[in-house]
C-alpha positions as protocol buffer text, in pm:
chain_id: "A"
residue {
  index: 1
  type: GLN
  ca { x: 507 y: -233 z: -1771 }
}
residue {
  index: 2
  type: VAL
  ca { x: 236 y: -217 z: -1587 }
}
residue {
  index: 3
  type: GLN
  ca { x: -48 y: 96 z: -1466 }
}
residue {
  index: 4
  type: LEU
  ca { x: -224 y: 96 z: -1107 }
}
residue {
  index: 5
  type: VAL
  ca { x: -486 y: 253 z: -990 }
}
residue {
  index: 6
  type: GLU
  ca { x: -485 y: 343 z: -641 }
}
residue {
  index: 7
  type: SER
  ca { x: -823 y: 332 z: -472 }
}
residue {
  index: 8
  type: GLY
  ca { x: -993 y: 351 z: -107 }
}
residue {
  index: 9
  type: GLY
  ca { x: -818 y: 587 z: 44 }
}
residue {
  index: 10
  type: GLY
  ca { x: -1029 y: 942 z: 288 }
}
residue {
  index: 11
  type: LEU
  ca { x: -1075 y: 1058 z: 629 }
}
residue {
  index: 12
  type: VAL
  ca { x: -1120 y: 843 z: 917 }
}
residue {
  index: 13
  type: GLN
  ca { x: -1046 y: 890 z: 1275 }
}
residue {
  index: 14
  type: PRO
  ca { x: -848 y: 750 z: 1513 }
}
residue {
  index: 15
  type: GLY
  ca { x: -880 y: 380 z: 1617 }
}
residue {
  index: 16
  type: GLY
  ca { x: -1038 y: 343 z: 1239 }
}
residue {
  index: 17
  type: SER
  ca { x: -981 y: 128 z: 961 }
}
residue {
  index: 18
  type: LEU
  ca { x: -970 y: 184 z: 616 }
}
residue {
  index: 19
  type: ARG
  ca { x: -932 y: -66 z: 309 }
}
residue {
  index: 20
  type: LEU
  ca { x: -715 y: 51 z: 89 }
}
residue {
  index: 21
  type: SER
  ca { x: -657 y: -137 z: -329 }
}
residue {
  index: 22
  type: CYS
  ca { x: -401 y: -141 z: -633 }
}
residue {
  index: 23
  type: ALA
  ca { x: -557 y: -274 z: -949 }
}
residue {
  index: 24
  type: ALA
  ca { x: -280 y: -374 z: -1207 }
}
residue {
  index: 25
  type: SER
  ca { x: -293 y: -325 z: -1580 }
}
residue {
  index: 26
  type: ARG
  ca { x: -161 y: -674 z: -1599 }
}
residue {
  index: 27
  type: SER
  ca { x: -155 y: -1017 z: -1375 }
}
residue {
  index: 28
  type: ILE
  ca { x: 74 y: -948 z: -1046 }
}
residue {
  index: 29
  type: LEU
  ca { x: 199 y: -1331 z: -1053 }
}
residue {
  index: 30
  type: SER
  ca { x: 553 y: -1288 z: -1243 }
}
residue {
  index: 31
  type: ILE
  ca { x: 585 y: -921 z: -1048 }
}
residue {
  index: 32
  type: TYR
  ca { x: 893 y: -973 z: -818 }
}
residue {
  index: 33
  type: ALA
  ca { x: 725 y: -717 z: -498 }
}
residue {
  index: 34
  type: MET
  ca { x: 415 y: -552 z: -461 }
}
residue {
  index: 35
  type: GLY
  ca { x: 428 y: -289 z: -245 }
}
residue {
  index: 36
  type: TRP
  ca { x: 264 y: 11 z: 49 }
}
residue {
  index: 37
  type: TYR
  ca { x: 446 y: 300 z: 71 }
}
residue {
  index: 38
  type: ARG
  ca { x: 324 y: 667 z: 210 }
}
residue {
  index: 39
  type: GLN
  ca { x: 499 y: 1041 z: 182 }
}
residue {
  index: 40
  type: ALA
  ca { x: 373 y: 1284 z: 488 }
}
residue {
  index: 41
  type: PRO
  ca { x: 409 y: 1603 z: 471 }
}
residue {
  index: 42
  type: GLY
  ca { x: 758 y: 1750 z: 476 }
}
residue {
  index: 43
  type: GLU
  ca { x: 905 y: 1391 z: 487 }
}
residue {
  index: 44
  type: GLN
  ca { x: 1043 y: 1063 z: 239 }
}
residue {
  index: 45
  type: ARG
  ca { x: 850 y: 855 z: 100 }
}
residue {
  index: 46
  type: GLU
  ca { x: 876 y: 502 z: 321 }
}
residue {
  index: 47
  type: LEU
  ca { x: 766 y: 124 z: 308 }
}
residue {
  index: 48
  type: VAL
  ca { x: 499 y: 37 z: 468 }
}
residue {
  index: 49
  type: ALA
  ca { x: 437 y: -342 z: 403 }
}
residue {
  index: 50
  type: THR
  ca { x: 544 y: -553 z: 59 }
}
residue {
  index: 51
  type: LEU
  ca { x: 442 y: -920 z: -38 }
}
residue {
  index: 52
  type: THR
  ca { x: 678 y: -1075 z: -252 }
}
residue {
  index: 53
  type: SER
  ca { x: 579 y: -1334 z: -548 }
}
residue {
  index: 54
  type: GLY
  ca { x: 698 y: -1628 z: -325 }
}
residue {
  index: 55
  type: GLY
  ca { x: 474 y: -1526 z: -31 }
}
residue {
  index: 56
  type: SER
  ca { x: 649 y: -1311 z: 176 }
}
residue {
  index: 57
  type: THR
  ca { x: 595 y: -988 z: 340 }
}
residue {
  index: 58
  type: ASN
  ca { x: 752 y: -728 z: 545 }
}
residue {
  index: 59
  type: TYR
  ca { x: 663 y: -401 z: 735 }
}
residue {
  index: 60
  type: ALA
  ca { x: 732 y: -92 z: 892 }
}
residue {
  index: 61
  type: ASP
  ca { x: 774 y: -144 z: 1287 }
}
residue {
  index: 62
  type: SER
  ca { x: 515 y: 160 z: 1294 }
}
residue {
  index: 63
  type: VAL
  ca { x: 251 y: -95 z: 1092 }
}
residue {
  index: 64
  type: LYS
  ca { x: 291 y: -357 z: 1278 }
}
residue {
  index: 65
  type: GLY
  ca { x: 59 y: -560 z: 1384 }
}
residue {
  index: 66
  type: ARG
  ca { x: -215 y: -288 z: 1256 }
}
residue {
  index: 67
  type: PHE
  ca { x: -187 y: -361 z: 838 }
}
residue {
  index: 68
  type: THR
  ca { x: -209 y: -589 z: 664 }
}
residue {
  index: 69
  type: ILE
  ca { x: -67 y: -708 z: 293 }
}
residue {
  index: 70
  type: SER
  ca { x: -297 y: -882 z: 54 }
}
residue {
  index: 71
  type: ARG
  ca { x: -305 y: -1017 z: -260 }
}
residue {
  index: 72
  type: ASP
  ca { x: -588 y: -1138 z: -503 }
}
residue {
  index: 73
  type: ASN
  ca { x: -398 y: -1271 z: -809 }
}
residue {
  index: 74
  type: ALA
  ca { x: -750 y: -1271 z: -998 }
}
residue {
  index: 75
  type: LYS
  ca { x: -801 y: -916 z: -981 }
}
residue {
  index: 76
  type: ASN
  ca { x: -461 y: -845 z: -1035 }
}
residue {
  index: 77
  type: THR
  ca { x: -517 y: -644 z: -742 }
}
residue {
  index: 78
  type: VAL
  ca { x: -268 y: -594 z: -417 }
}
residue {
  index: 79
  type: TYR
  ca { x: -493 y: -456 z: -71 }
}
residue {
  index: 80
  type: LEU
  ca { x: -349 y: -278 z: 178 }
}
residue {
  index: 81
  type: GLN
  ca { x: -624 y: -336 z: 553 }
}
residue {
  index: 82
  type: MET
  ca { x: -544 y: -86 z: 797 }
}
residue {
  index: 83
  type: ASN
  ca { x: -639 y: -76 z: 1132 }
}
residue {
  index: 84
  type: SER
  ca { x: -597 y: 66 z: 1453 }
}
residue {
  index: 85
  type: LEU
  ca { x: -494 y: 397 z: 1263 }
}
residue {
  index: 86
  type: LYS
  ca { x: -309 y: 728 z: 1447 }
}
residue {
  index: 87
  type: PRO
  ca { x: -320 y: 1066 z: 1285 }
}
residue {
  index: 88
  type: GLU
  ca { x: 41 y: 949 z: 1252 }
}
residue {
  index: 89
  type: ASP
  ca { x: -37 y: 725 z: 966 }
}
residue {
  index: 90
  type: THR
  ca { x: -203 y: 1006 z: 787 }
}
residue {
  index: 91
  type: ALA
  ca { x: 17 y: 1035 z: 481 }
}
residue {
  index: 92
  type: VAL
  ca { x: 4 y: 989 z: 57 }
}
residue {
  index: 93
  type: TYR
  ca { x: -25 y: 649 z: -5 }
}
residue {
  index: 94
  type: TYR
  ca { x: 146 y: 449 z: -318 }
}
residue {
  index: 95
  type: CYS
  ca { x: 181 y: 136 z: -527 }
}
residue {
  index: 96
  type: ASN
  ca { x: 434 y: 35 z: -602 }
}
residue {
  index: 97
  type: ALA
  ca { x: 544 y: -286 z: -854 }
}
residue {
  index: 98
  type: ASP
  ca { x: 875 y: -420 z: -893 }
}
residue {
  index: 99
  type: PHE
  ca { x: 1072 y: -586 z: -1097 }
}
residue {
  index: 100
  type: ARG
  ca { x: 1396 y: -582 z: -925 }
}
residue {
  index: 101
  type: PHE
  ca { x: 1561 y: -391 z: -1193 }
}
residue {
  index: 102
  type: LEU
  ca { x: 1267 y: -142 z: -1248 }
}
residue {
  index: 103
  type: SER
  ca { x: 1000 y: -50 z: -1046 }
}
residue {
  index: 104
  type: TYR
  ca { x: 691 y: 133 z: -1089 }
}
residue {
  index: 105
  type: TRP
  ca { x: 426 y: 340 z: -885 }
}
residue {
  index: 106
  type: GLY
  ca { x: 47 y: 475 z: -922 }
}
residue {
  index: 107
  type: GLN
  ca { x: -47 y: 807 z: -842 }
}
residue {
  index: 108
  type: GLY
  ca { x: -62 y: 800 z: -420 }
}
residue {
  index: 109
  type: ILE
  ca { x: -422 y: 869 z: -268 }
}
residue {
  index: 110
  type: GLN
  ca { x: -415 y: 1061 z: 11 }
}
residue {
  index: 111
  type: VAL
  ca { x: -534 y: 946 z: 374 }
}
residue {
  index: 112
  type: THR
  ca { x: -653 y: 1091 z: 662 }
}
residue {
  index: 113
  type: VAL
  ca { x: -670 y: 1016 z: 1037 }
}
residue {
  index: 114
  type: SER
  ca { x: -838 y: 1251 z: 1208 }
}
residue {
  index: 115
  type: SER
  ca { x: -1105 y: 1307 z: 1465 }
}
């Protein structure tokens, strides 16, 4: 079991940057994959980026080249650096811990891209 707490969201202008953090209540070293997902109003939750324990990454096509997922094992924290933000990136962003047969979610954090 793991508790996940997201932080770093907020309001940003188009073209701006934000860094989301996901603090886990236990070591993330043995977790199969950590990831970020998002859900816009009226839309389904979608994958943004994942990072496996082996270091492999996967990104949604819509964020490739703009977003970067990383982790600090010593701090049990996963990050999502978001650059060149667009209005269509507006959503609630959720952190996910995937244990392969079970997964856990954070409570979500709002990111709004607007002028």
